C-alpha positions in Angstrom: -31.0 -7.8 -24.6 -33.2 -5.9 -22.3 -34.6 -2.4 -22.4 -35.1 -0.3 -19.3 -38.9 -0.5 -19.7 -38.7 -4.3 -19.9 -36.5 -4.3 -16.9 -39.1 -2.3 -15.0 -41.8 -4.7 -16.1 -39.7 -7.7 -14.9 -39.0 -6.0 -11.6 -42.7 -5.4 -11.1 -43.6 -9.0 -11.8 -40.8 -10.3 -9.7 -38.8 -12.1 -12.3 -35.7 -9.9 -11.8 -34.6 -8.8 -8.3 -30.9 -8.1 -8.8 -29.0 -6.0 -11.3 -25.2 -6.5 -11.6 -23.6 -3.1 -12.4 -20.1 -3.8 -13.6 -17.1 -2.6 -15.6 -14.0 -4.5 -16.9 -10.8 -3.9 -15.0 -7.2 -4.0 -16.4 -7.0 -7.7 -15.8 -10.2 -8.3 -17.8 -12.3 -9.1 -14.7 -15.8 -7.8 -14.2 -15.9 -5.5 -11.1 -18.9 -3.8 -9.7 -21.9 -4.2 -7.3 -25.1 -6.1 -7.1 -27.9 -3.5 -6.9 -31.4 -4.5 -5.7 -33.5 -4.2 -8.9 -36.2 -2.2 -7.2 -33.7 0.4 -6.1 -32.1 0.3 -9.5 -35.4 1.3 -11.0 -36.7 3.7 -8.4 -33.5 5.7 -8.1 -32.7 5.8 -11.8 -29.3 4.1 -11.3 -29.1 3.8 -15.1 -28.9 7.6 -15.4 -26.4 8.4 -12.5 -24.5 5.2 -11.9 -22.9 3.9 -8.8 -19.6 4.8 -7.1 -16.5 2.6 -6.9 -13.1 3.2 -5.4 -10.6 4.3 -8.0 -8.0 1.8 -6.7 -9.9 -0.7 -8.9 -7.8 0.5 -11.9 -4.6 0.5 -9.9 -4.5 -3.1 -8.6 -2.6 -6.3 -9.3 -4.3 -9.7 -9.7 -4.2 -10.2 -6.0 -6.2 -7.0 -5.4 -3.2 -5.2 -3.8 -2.9 -1.4 -4.5 0.2 -0.7 -6.6 2.1 2.5 -6.6 3.0 4.4 -9.7 -0.4 5.1 -11.2 -1.2 8.7 -11.8 -5.0 8.3 -11.5 -5.1 6.7 -8.1 -2.7 6.4 -5.0 -2.4 6.6 -1.2 -1.2 10.2 -1.6 -4.5 11.1 -3.4 -6.5 9.2 -0.9 -8.0 6.5 -3.2 -11.2 8.3 -3.9 -14.2 7.4 -6.0 -15.0 7.3 -9.6 -18.4 6.6 -11.2 -19.6 3.5 -12.9 -22.1 4.8 -15.4 -24.3 2.1 -17.0 -24.5 1.8 -20.7 -28.3 0.9 -21.3 -27.4 -0.8 -24.6 -25.6 -3.5 -22.6 -28.5 -4.4 -20.2 -29.3 -8.1 -20.4 -30.7 -11.0 -18.5 -28.2 -13.4 -17.0 -30.1 -16.7 -17.4 -27.7 -18.9 -15.3 -28.2 -16.7 -12.2 -31.7 -16.6 -10.8 -33.5 -13.3 -11.0 -30.5 -11.4 -12.3 -29.8 -8.8 -15.0 -26.4 -7.2 -15.8 -25.4 -3.9 -17.2 -21.9 -2.9 -18.2 -20.5 0.6 -17.5 -18.3 3.3 -18.6 -15.9 4.6 -15.8 -15.9 8.4 -15.4 -14.7 11.0 -13.0 -17.2 12.8 -10.9 -17.3 15.7 -13.4 -18.4 13.2 -16.1 -15.1 13.0 -18.0 -13.9 9.6 -18.9 -11.2 7.7 -16.9 -9.1 7.4 -20.1 -6.9 4.4 -19.0 -10.1 2.3 -18.2 -10.1 -0.5 -20.8 -13.6 0.3 -22.3 -12.6 3.9 -22.8 -9.3 2.8 -24.5 -11.3 0.9 -27.0 -14.0 3.6 -27.5 -11.4 6.2 -28.2 -9.9 4.1 -31.0 -13.3 3.3 -32.5 -14.0 7.0 -32.6 -10.7 7.6 -34.4 -11.8 5.0 -37.0 -15.3 6.5 -37.3 -13.7 10.0 -37.8 -12.2 8.7 -41.1 -15.4 6.9 -42.1 -14.8 3.3 -40.9 -16.6 1.1 -38.4 -14.2 -1.7 -37.0 -16.0 -5.0 -36.8 -14.5 -7.8 -34.7 -15.0 -11.4 -33.8 -12.9 -13.1 -31.0 -12.6 -16.8 -30.6 -11.7 -17.9 -27.0 -10.2 -21.2 -26.2 -10.3 -22.6 -22.6 -9.7 -25.8 -20.6 -12.5 -27.6 -18.9 -11.3 -29.5 -15.7 -13.2 -31.9 -13.6 -12.1 -30.4 -10.3 -14.2 -27.5 -8.9 -12.5 -24.1 -8.4 -12.2 -24.9 -4.7 -10.7 -28.3 -5.4 -8.3 -26.8 -8.0 -7.1 -24.2 -5.4 -6.6 -26.9 -2.7 -4.3 -28.8 -5.2 -2.4 -25.6 -5.9 -3.7 -25.9 -9.5 -1.4 -28.9 -10.1 -2.3 -32.3 -11.4 -5.7 -31.3 -12.6 -8.0 -33.6 -14.6 -9.1 -32.6 -18.1 -12.7 -33.3 -18.9 -11.7 -35.7 -21.7 -8.3 -37.6 -21.5 -7.4 -37.2 -25.1 -7.2 -34.6 -27.9 -10.8 -33.7 -28.9 -10.1 -31.3 -31.8 -13.5 -31.3 -33.8 -14.2 -34.7 -32.1 -18.0 -35.2 -31.8 -17.9 -38.3 -29.5 -15.4 -36.7 -27.1 -17.4 -33.4 -26.9 -20.6 -35.3 -26.3 -19.1 -36.2 -22.9 -18.9 -32.4 -22.2 -22.1 -31.4 -23.9 -24.2 -30.9 -20.8 -22.0 -28.1 -19.7 -21.3 -26.8 -23.1 -25.0 -26.7 -24.0 -25.6 -24.6 -20.8 -22.9 -22.2 -21.9 -24.3 -21.8 -25.4 -27.9 -21.4 -24.4 -27.0 -19.2 -21.5 -25.1 -16.9 -23.6 -27.8 -16.8 -26.2 -30.2 -15.9 -23.4 -27.8 -13.1 -22.4 -28.1 -11.6 -25.9 -25.0 -12.9 -27.4 -25.4 -14.6 -30.8 -23.9 -18.1 -30.6 -22.4 -19.8 -33.7 -20.9 -23.1 -32.4 -18.7 -24.9 -29.9 -16.1 -27.5 -30.7 -13.3 -29.5 -29.2 -9.8 -28.0 -29.5 -6.2 -29.2 -29.8 -5.6 -30.8 -26.3 -7.4 -33.0 -23.8 -10.2 -31.0 -22.2 -9.6 -27.9 -24.4 -12.8 -26.3 -25.8 -13.9 -23.4 -27.8 -17.3 -21.5 -28.2 -17.7 -19.0 -31.0 -20.0 -16.1 -31.3 -21.1 -13.9 -34.2 -18.9 -10.9 -35.0 -20.2 -7.3 -34.1 -18.9 -3.9 -33.8 -15.7 -3.6 -31.7 -17.3 -2.4 -28.4 -20.2 -4.8 -28.6 -17.8 -7.7 -29.2 -15.6 -6.7 -26.3 -18.6 -6.4 -24.0 -19.9 -9.9 -25.1 -16.5 -11.4 -24.7 -16.3 -10.1 -21.1 -19.8 -11.3 -20.2 -19.1 -14.7 -21.7 -15.7 -15.2 -20.0 -17.2 -14.4 -16.6 -20.4 -16.3 -17.3 -18.5 -19.5 -18.4 -16.7 -19.6 -15.1 -19.9 -19.1 -13.2 -21.7 -21.9 -15.1 -18.7 -24.1 -14.4 -18.9 -23.3 -10.7 -22.6 -24.1 -10.7 -21.7 -27.5 -12.1 -18.9 -28.4 -9.7 -16.1 -28.1 -12.2 -13.7 -25.4 -13.4 -12.7 -23.5 -16.5 -9.4 -21.7 -17.2 -8.8 -19.2 -19.9 -5.1 -19.0 -18.8 -2.8 -18.7 -21.8 -0.7 -21.7 -20.8 -2.1 -23.7 -17.9 0.7 -26.2 -17.9 4.1 -26.3 -19.8 3.2 -29.7 -21.3 -0.2 -28.5 -22.7 -1.1 -26.6 -25.8 -1.9 -23.0 -24.9 -5.3 -21.4 -25.2 -5.7 -18.7 -27.8 -8.0 -15.8 -28.5 -8.0 -15.5 -32.2 -9.3 -12.0 -33.2 -10.9 -11.4 -36.6 -11.0 -7.9 -37.8 -12.3 -5.8 -40.7 -13.3 -2.2 -41.4 -16.8 -1.4 -42.7 -18.0 1.6 -44.6 -21.7 2.4 -45.5 -22.7 -1.0 -44.2 -20.2 -3.0 -46.3 -16.9 -4.7 -45.7 -14.2 -2.2 -46.9 -11.7 -5.1 -46.9 -13.6 -7.0 -49.6 -11.3 -7.9 -52.5 -8.2 -6.8 -50.7 -8.1 -3.0 -51.6 -5.4 -0.5 -50.5 -7.0 0.1 -47.2 -6.9 -3.6 -46.3 -3.2 -3.7 -47.2 -2.4 -0.6 -45.2 -4.4 -1.7 -42.2 -2.5 -5.1 -42.1 0.8 -3.4 -42.6 0.0 -1.3 -39.6 -0.6 -4.4 -37.5 2.8 -5.7 -38.6 4.5 -2.4 -37.9 2.8 -1.9 -34.4 2.6 -5.4 -33.0 5.8 -5.4 -31.1 5.1 -2.2 -29.1 1.5 -3.2 -28.7 2.6 -6.6 -27.2 1.7 -5.5 -23.7 -1.9 -5.1 -24.8 -2.0 -8.4 -26.8 -0.1 -10.6 -24.3 -0.5 -9.0 -20.8 1.0 -11.5 -18.4 4.2 -13.4 -17.8 2.3 -16.6 -18.7 1.1 -15.1 -22.0 4.5 -15.6 -23.6 4.7 -19.3 -22.6 2.3 -20.1 -25.6 4.8 -19.0 -28.2 6.6 -22.1 -29.4 7.2 -23.7 -32.8 4.4 -26.1 -33.8 2.2 -25.1 -31.0 -0.7 -23.4 -33.0 0.4 -20.2 -31.4 2.4 -17.9 -33.7 6.0 -16.6 -33.0 6.4 -14.3 -36.0 4.8 -11.2 -37.5 4.4 -12.8 -40.9 1.2 -12.7 -42.7 -0.3 -15.4 -45.1 -3.4 -16.6 -46.8 -5.1 -19.2 -44.6 -1.8 -20.1 -43.0 -2.0 -21.0 -39.4 1.7 -20.7 -38.8 1.6 -17.0 -39.3 0.9 -14.3 -36.8 -1.7 -12.8 -39.2 -3.9 -15.0 -41.3 -6.1 -13.8 -44.2 -9.4 -15.6 -44.1 -12.7 -15.4 -45.9 -13.6 -14.3 -49.4 -15.4 -11.3 -50.9 -17.5 -9.6 -48.4 -16.4 -11.9 -45.7 -12.6 -11.2 -46.2 -10.9 -10.3 -42.9 -7.6 -10.4 -40.9 -7.2 -12.9 -38.1 -4.5 -12.5 -35.5 -3.5 -15.6 -33.7 -1.2 -13.7 -31.3 -3.4 -13.1 -28.2 -4.1 -15.9 -25.7 -7.1 -16.6 -23.7 -5.9 -14.3 -20.9 -6.2 -11.2 -23.0 -8.4 -8.1 -22.1 -10.6 -7.7 -25.2 -10.9 -4.0 -24.9 -7.3 -3.4 -24.7 -6.4 -5.9 -27.5 -9.1 -4.6 -29.9 -8.2 -1.0 -29.1 -4.4 -1.8 -29.8 -5.2 -3.5 -33.0 -7.4 -0.7 -34.3 -4.8 1.9 -33.4 -2.0 -0.1 -35.2 -4.2 -0.6 -38.2 -5.1 3.1 -38.4 -1.4 4.0 -38.2 -0.9 1.9 -41.3 -3.6 3.8 -43.1 -2.4 7.2 -42.0 1.1 6.5 -43.0 0.2 4.6 -46.2 2.4 1.7 -45.2 3.3 -0.8 -47.8 2.4 -4.5 -47.1 5.3 -6.9 -47.4 4.9 -10.1 -49.4 2.7 -12.9 -48.0 4.7 -15.8 -46.4 4.2 -19.2 -48.0 5.3 -22.2 -46.1 6.1 -22.7 -42.4 6.4 -19.3 -40.6 8.0 -21.0 -37.5 11.1 -21.8 -39.6 11.2 -18.6 -41.6 13.4 -15.5 -41.0 10.3 -13.3 -40.5 10.4 -10.7 -37.7 9.6 -12.2 -34.3 6.8 -11.2 -31.8 8.3 -10.6 -28.3 9.0 -13.8 -26.5 8.8 -12.4 -23.0 6.9 -9.7 -21.1 10.3 -8.0 -20.4 10.9 -7.7 -24.2 7.4 -6.4 -24.6 7.9 -3.7 -22.0 11.1 -2.6 -23.7 9.3 -2.4 -27.1 6.5 -0.2 -25.6 9.0 2.0 -23.9 11.0 2.6 -27.1 7.9 2.8 -29.5 6.1 5.8 -30.8 3.0 4.3 -32.5 1.2 3.5 -29.2 1.9 6.9 -27.6 0.7 8.7 -30.7 -2.5 6.7 -30.9 -3.4 5.9 -27.3 -1.9 8.9 -25.5 0.8 9.2 -22.9 -1.5 8.7 -20.0 -2.8 5.4 -21.3 0.7 4.0 -22.3 2.2 5.1 -19.0 -0.7 3.4 -17.1 -0.1 0.1 -18.7 3.6 0.3 -18.7 3.3 0.5 -14.9 1.0 -2.5 -15.0 3.4 -4.5 -17.1 6.5 -3.6 -15.0 4.6 -4.6 -11.9 3.7 -8.0 -13.5 7.4 -8.5 -14.2 8.7 -7.3 -10.9 6.3 -9.5 -8.9 7.2 -12.6 -10.9 10.9 -11.9 -10.4 10.4 -11.8 -6.7 8.8 -15.3 -6.5 10.6 -18.6 -6.0 8.9 -21.1 -8.3 8.3 -24.8 -8.1 10.7 -25.2 -11.0 13.6 -23.7 -8.9 12.8 -25.9 -5.9 12.4 -29.2 -7.8 15.7 -28.5 -9.6 17.8 -27.1 -6.7 16.3 -28.1 -3.3 18.4 -31.4 -3.1 20.7 -31.3 -6.1 21.7 -27.7 -6.3 
């Protein structure tokens, strides 16, 4: 990481000339500005921030302004909000020459937080946990596909018939991952240089599928690192003339890409889940109780739900088990390392929203003293355990009916993301797909 004094020194000696000032939008993308480093220092941008149009939290993936958001609209004139840097996130970006990056909190001009902004959603839940004496600790494991085509070439091919970096399954395969090592080494070392503690990389469960893992951290730091990594991995791929996708299900014939989220609560510097005490059981029971209505935050797109299929390494149920990868919730680690892993989110998830939703659900379980049902033994895919929503439409209905999310996140946040999810569903419903043309053009 980089202190402000170190930044000033590097600006003076010419090693940094650009500061990326960014926040994470609803879709999980970094949005912001590139500020000349000397201006950043001279004008104390770290203190007062930069302005951005508030439509950035009221857009779809295509950057089209969408009606129905209370915080921004044509009627309100699409004014500005402030992107206020968090100096604790300042870091060098080694893969971009002369560049540093700082992440921001989004605030209104009076300094009050824009509550539906993803980082604020997470920070609000972290503060709830701290108020009762706990620090949420999180580790996220992101899978992705590495393709030989560049992003430009993939776009020209309409993202069809792309070439995985290795033509066979490379799960834990050292020889196969050696072929991709020049790029993976750049990612590991680049992230380490950006202040993210790297654990390992490995091949995953399908041709070209990869995973890079990082050391766990407090929830906000982990979400920050997740966002920097996801953006940076794509930038590094672009610089190498290939492409990376974190799409949950890039092709119906491929295994989906997951984001496994490991969570524990800490108190007084120690893991409060160690040994499986009551708080551990209640927190997990809260996940089970709240997962359906939190689905919009865990699986945010139409494509997210294409992962959920039996025998696919993606869970379909809300069952929990001890080191059982067929379950939606898997207990891993022993003693001080005991934690809960949810295997429900995909690589497309927004980490701030997912972490915030999981903390909210877990705190609900503690507050209500929920009882944990028995662990599942065997194959959860073939069990009668309660199911996670299988479509975005079902997830929307669960959030509309639910009470846990509204009580924890607030009406303004829930209504904001309901509008987001309904928009995703509506836009998909309006599109004629290749599937329809291929089935019906001649034979229909």
